[in-house]
BALOLUM-467869 format. One record per residue: z, x, y of N, C-alpha, C, O in turn. Coordinates in Angstrom, 1 decimal. Each point is the difference from the previous one (the first is absolute). Example, Ala and Ser with C-alpha at 12.3 -4.5 7.8 and 13.67 -1.06 7.14 Angstrom:
2
SITE     n.w     n.u     n.v    ca.w    ca.u    ca.v     c.w     c.u     c.v     o.w     o.u     o.v
SITE     7.8    13.2    -5.7     0.0    -0.9     1.2     0.0     0.9     1.2     0.7     1.0     0.0
SITE    -1.4    -1.4     1.1     0.0     0.9     1.1     0.8    -0.8     1.1     0.1     0.5     1.1
This chain:
77
SITE     n.w     n.u     n.v    ca.w    ca.u    ca.v     c.w     c.u     c.v     o.w     o.u     o.v
SITE    53.8    67.8    38.0    -1.3     0.7    -0.1    -0.3     0.9     1.1    -0.8     0.9    -0.1
SITE     1.4    -1.1     1.2    -0.3     0.9     1.2    -1.2    -0.5     0.7    -0.5    -1.1    -0.2
SITE     0.0     1.9     1.1    -1.2    -0.3     0.8    -1.3     0.0    -0.8    -0.1     0.9    -0.9
SITE    -0.8    -1.7     1.3    -1.3     0.0    -0.6    -1.0     0.8     0.8    -0.9    -0.5     0.6
SITE     1.1     1.8    -0.5    -0.8     0.9     0.9    -1.3     0.2    -0.7    -0.2     0.9    -0.8
SITE    -0.8    -1.7     1.2    -1.4     0.2    -0.6    -0.3    -1.0    -1.1    -0.9     0.3    -0.8
SITE     1.5    -1.4     0.8    -0.3    -1.1    -0.9     0.4     0.3    -1.4    -0.7    -0.3    -0.9
SITE     1.9     0.7     0.7     0.5     0.3    -1.3     1.0    -1.1    -0.5     1.0     0.3    -0.7
SITE    -1.2    -1.5     1.1     0.9    -1.1    -0.2    -0.3    -0.8    -1.2     0.6    -1.1    -0.2
SITE    -1.6     1.4    -0.6    -0.2    -0.8    -1.2     1.0     0.3    -1.1     0.4     1.1    -0.2
SITE     0.1    -2.2    -0.4     1.0     0.2    -1.0    -0.7     0.2    -1.4    -0.4    -1.0    -0.6
SITE     0.4     2.2     0.2    -0.7     0.3    -1.3     1.0     0.5    -1.0     0.0    -0.5    -1.2
SITE     0.9     1.4     1.5     0.9     0.5    -0.9     1.5    -0.1     0.4     0.9     0.3    -0.8
SITE    -0.7    -0.8     2.0     1.4    -0.2     0.5     0.8    -0.9    -0.9     1.2     0.2    -0.2
SITE    -1.8    -1.2    -0.4     0.7    -0.9    -0.9     0.6     0.7    -1.2     1.1    -0.3    -0.5
SITE    -1.8     1.3     0.0     0.5     0.8    -1.2     1.2     0.8     0.4     1.0     0.0    -0.7
SITE    -1.0     0.5     1.9     1.2     0.8     0.5     1.2    -0.9     0.2     1.1     0.3    -0.3
SITE    -1.4    -1.5     0.9     1.1    -1.0     0.2     0.6    -0.4    -1.3     1.2     0.0    -0.1
SITE    -2.0    -0.3    -0.9     0.5    -0.4    -1.3     0.9     1.1    -0.6     1.0    -0.2    -0.6
SITE    -1.5     1.4     0.7     0.7     1.2    -0.6     1.3     0.2     0.7     1.0     0.2    -0.6
SITE    -1.0    -0.4     1.9     1.3     0.2     0.8     1.0    -1.1    -0.3     1.2     0.3    -0.1
SITE    -1.7    -1.5    -0.1     0.9    -1.1    -0.4     0.6     0.2    -1.3     1.2    -0.2    -0.3
SITE    -2.0     0.7    -0.7     0.4     0.2    -1.4     1.0     1.1     0.0     1.0    -0.1    -0.7
SITE    -1.3     1.2     1.3     0.8     1.2     0.0     1.2     0.0     0.9     0.9     0.8    -0.1
SITE    -1.0    -1.7     1.1     1.0    -0.1     1.1     0.3     1.4     0.7     1.1     0.4     0.3
SITE    -2.3     0.2     0.0     0.1     1.3     0.8    -1.4     0.2     0.6    -1.0    -0.7    -0.4
SITE     0.9     1.6     1.4    -1.3     0.2     0.7    -1.0     0.5    -1.0     0.3     0.8    -0.9
SITE    -1.5    -1.2     1.1    -1.1     0.4    -0.9    -1.2     0.5     0.9    -0.2    -0.5     1.1
SITE    -0.5     1.5    -1.6    -1.1     0.6     0.7    -1.2     0.0    -0.9     0.1     0.6    -1.1
SITE    -1.2    -1.1     1.5    -1.3     0.1    -0.7    -0.9     1.0     0.7    -0.3    -0.2     1.2
SITE    -0.2     1.1    -2.0    -0.8     1.1     0.6    -1.3     0.1    -0.8     0.1     0.2    -1.2
SITE    -1.2    -0.3     1.9    -1.3     0.1    -0.7    -0.4     1.5    -0.1     0.3     0.8     0.9
SITE    -1.0    -0.5    -2.0    -0.6     1.3    -0.1    -1.3    -0.1     0.9    -0.4    -1.1     0.5
SITE    -0.3     2.2    -0.3    -1.2    -0.1     0.8    -1.0    -0.9    -0.7    -0.7    -0.8     0.7
SITE     0.5     0.9    -2.0    -1.0    -0.9    -0.7     0.4    -1.5     0.1    -0.8    -0.8     0.3
SITE     2.1     0.5    -0.4     0.5    -1.4     0.0    -0.2    -0.6     1.4    -0.2    -1.2     0.1
SITE     0.3     2.1     0.9    -0.2    -0.5     1.4    -1.4    -0.7     0.2    -0.1    -0.9     0.7
SITE    -0.9     1.5    -1.4    -1.3    -0.6     0.2    -0.3    -1.3    -0.7    -0.8    -0.8     0.5
SITE     1.5     0.6    -1.7    -0.3    -1.3    -0.6     1.2    -1.0     0.1    -0.1    -1.1    -0.5
SITE     1.2     1.6     1.0     1.2    -0.9     0.0     0.4    -0.4     1.4     1.0    -0.7     0.2
SITE    -1.7     1.1     0.8     0.3    -0.4     1.4    -1.2    -0.3     0.8    -1.2     0.2    -0.5
SITE     1.4    -0.8     1.7    -1.2    -0.3     0.8    -0.4     1.2     0.8     0.7     1.0     0.2
SITE    -1.9    -1.1     0.3    -0.6     1.1     0.7    -0.7    -0.6     1.3    -0.4    -1.1     0.0
SITE     0.4     1.9     1.0    -0.7    -0.5     1.2    -1.5    -0.1    -0.3    -0.6     0.8    -0.7
SITE    -0.1    -1.9     1.2    -1.4    -0.1    -0.3    -0.8     1.1     0.8     0.4     0.5     1.0
SITE    -1.6    -0.2    -1.5    -0.8     1.0     0.7    -0.5    -0.7     1.3    -0.3    -1.2     0.1
SITE     0.3     2.0     1.0    -0.4    -0.6     1.2    -0.7     1.1     0.9     0.2     1.2    -0.2
SITE    -0.9    -1.7     1.2    -0.6     0.9     1.0     0.5    -0.5     1.3     0.1    -1.2     0.3
SITE     0.2     2.2     0.5     0.4    -0.4     1.4    -0.7     0.9     1.0    -0.2     1.2    -0.2
SITE    -0.1    -1.8     1.3    -0.6     0.7     1.1     0.8    -0.4     1.2     0.3    -1.2     0.3
SITE     0.1     2.2     0.5     0.9    -0.3     1.1    -0.4     0.8     1.2    -0.5     1.2    -0.1
SITE     0.7    -1.7     1.3    -0.2     0.7     1.3     1.3    -0.3     0.8     0.5    -1.1     0.0
SITE    -0.1     2.1     0.7     1.1    -0.2     0.9    -0.3     0.6     1.4    -0.9     0.9     0.1
SITE     1.5    -1.4     0.8    -0.1     0.5     1.4     1.4     0.3     0.5     1.0    -0.8    -0.1
SITE    -0.8     2.0     0.6     1.3     0.4     0.4     0.0     0.4     1.5    -1.0     0.4     0.5
SITE     2.1    -0.6     0.1     0.2     0.4     1.4     1.0     1.2    -0.1     1.2    -0.2    -0.2
SITE    -1.7     1.4     0.4     0.8     1.2    -0.2     0.2     0.2    -1.5    -0.9    -0.4    -0.8
SITE     2.0     1.1     0.4     0.2     0.3    -1.4     0.9    -1.0    -0.7     0.0    -0.1    -1.2
SITE     0.7    -0.7     1.9     1.0    -0.9    -0.6    -0.3    -1.5     0.0     0.4    -0.7    -0.8
SITE    -1.2     0.3     1.8    -0.1    -1.5     0.3    -1.3    -0.5    -0.7    -1.1     0.3     0.4
SITE     1.3    -1.2    -1.4    -1.1    -0.6    -0.6    -0.4    -1.2     0.8     0.9    -0.9     0.2
SITE    -2.1     0.8     0.3    -0.4    -1.2     0.8    -0.9    -0.9    -0.7    -0.1    -1.2     0.4
SITE    -0.6     1.6    -1.4    -0.9    -0.9    -0.8    -0.1     0.5    -1.4     0.0     1.2    -0.2
SITE    -0.2    -2.2    -0.7    -0.2     0.4    -1.4    -0.9    -1.0    -0.6     0.2    -1.2     0.1
SITE    -1.3     1.6    -0.8    -0.9    -0.8    -0.7    -0.1     0.4    -1.4    -0.2     1.2    -0.3
SITE     0.5    -2.1    -0.7     0.0     0.3    -1.4    -0.8    -1.0    -0.8     0.0    -1.2     0.3
SITE    -0.9     1.8    -1.2    -0.8    -0.9    -0.9     0.4     0.5    -1.4    -0.2     1.2    -0.3
SITE     0.6    -2.1    -0.5     0.5     0.3    -1.4    -0.8    -0.9    -1.0    -0.1    -1.2     0.2
SITE    -0.5     1.9    -1.2    -0.7    -0.7    -1.0     0.8     0.3    -1.3     0.0     1.2    -0.4
SITE     0.6    -2.2    -0.2     0.9     0.2    -1.2    -0.6    -0.6    -1.2    -0.3    -1.2     0.0
SITE     0.1     1.9    -1.1    -0.5    -0.5    -1.3     1.2    -0.5    -0.8     0.4     0.7    -0.9
SITE     0.1    -1.9     1.2     1.1    -0.5    -0.8    -0.4    -0.9    -1.2     0.9    -0.3    -0.8
SITE    -2.1    -0.1     0.7    -0.4    -0.7    -1.2     0.6    -1.4     0.0     0.3    -0.6     1.1
SITE     0.0     0.1    -2.2     0.5    -1.4    -0.2     1.5    -0.1     0.3     0.6    -1.1     0.3
SITE     0.1     2.3    -0.2     1.4     0.0     0.1     0.5     0.7     1.3     0.8     0.9    -0.1
SITE    -1.4    -1.3     1.2     0.3     0.6     1.3     1.2    -0.5     0.6     0.0    -0.7     1.0
SITE     1.2     1.1    -1.5     1.2    -0.4     0.6     0.3     0.8     1.2     1.1    -0.2     0.6
């Protein structure tokens, strides 16, 4: 599956691809259309973030304060 960059580790459609690959005995690729992406995959929850940073010069980050409010509902994985 590769890396879960941004919380994409939910197994929703990967089992379909695995079954197809086992049946066909060859690599399989599942590609969503734009519309399918919205109802067939997970989405990041809406969130608000406020942050402040303090830097020393242009490169050195010396302090970081982050406040995040995430509307995950009942399924906040």
